[in-house]
C-alpha positions in Angstrom: -0.6 -0.7 11.6 -0.3 -2.7 8.4 -0.7 -1.6 4.8 -1.8 -4.2 2.2 0.2 -3.1 -0.7 -1.3 -5.7 -3.0 -4.8 -4.2 -2.6 -3.8 -0.6 -2.1 -4.4 2.1 -4.7 -3.4 5.7 -4.8 -6.4 7.8 -5.7 -4.8 11.2 -5.7 -1.3 12.4 -5.4 0.4 15.7 -5.7 4.1 16.5 -5.2 6.4 19.3 -6.0 9.2 16.8 -6.9 8.7 14.7 -10.1 8.7 10.9 -9.7 11.8 10.5 -11.9 13.7 12.5 -9.3 12.0 11.6 -6.0 10.2 8.4 -4.9 6.6 8.9 -3.9 5.8 8.3 -0.2 4.2 4.9 -0.7 7.2 3.6 -2.7 9.6 5.0 -0.2 7.6 3.4 2.7 7.6 0.1 0.9 11.3 0.2 0.2 12.1 1.1 3.8 9.7 -1.2 5.6 9.1 -4.3 3.5 12.7 -5.7 3.6 12.9 -5.3 7.4 9.4 -6.7 7.9 10.2 -9.7 5.7 13.4 -10.4 7.6 11.6 -10.2 10.9 8.9 -12.6 9.7 11.5 -15.1 8.5 13.4 -14.8 11.8 10.2 -15.4 13.9 9.2 -18.3 11.7 12.6 -19.9 12.2 12.5 -19.4 16.0 9.0 -20.8 16.2 9.7 -23.8 14.0 7.2 -22.7 11.4 9.5 -23.0 8.5 10.6 -26.5 9.5 7.0 -27.6 9.9 6.1 -26.2 6.4 9.0 -28.0 4.9 7.9 -31.3 6.5 4.2 -30.8 5.6 5.0 -29.7 2.1 7.3 -32.6 1.5 4.7 -35.0 2.7 1.9 -33.4 0.6 3.9 -33.4 -2.6 5.2 -36.9 -2.1 1.7 -38.2 -1.7 0.5 -36.1 -4.6 3.2 -37.4 -7.0 2.7 -41.0 -5.8 -1.0 -40.7 -6.4 -0.2 -39.8 -10.0 1.7 -43.1 -10.4 5.3 -42.2 -9.6 6.9 -45.0 -7.8 10.0 -43.1 -6.6 9.6 -39.6 -5.3 12.1 -37.3 -3.7 11.0 -33.8 -2.5 14.0 -31.5 -1.9 13.4 -28.2 -0.2 16.2 -25.6 -0.3 15.8 -22.1 1.0 16.0 -19.9 4.1 19.2 -21.8 5.0 17.4 -25.1 5.0 18.4 -28.2 3.1 15.8 -31.0 3.7 15.0 -34.0 1.5 12.2 -36.5 1.8 
């Protein structure tokens, strides 16, 4: 099951514990699940070579884009998720 937090809205909520003392269930769920899910997605993307492919394709795209604008010398540097790649 997946919850789309960007498009989710709480229509009604009742709780005996005020929000300033206790997190509501949705916030608690987000705080517990999102970091783990994000880490798992990054791990899978690394293992499957997805991140490396995105870096390669993104570098190619932006190099071509900037050259089309008239830049003669273009260097695209991608740094993140433990990657350091330049084109």
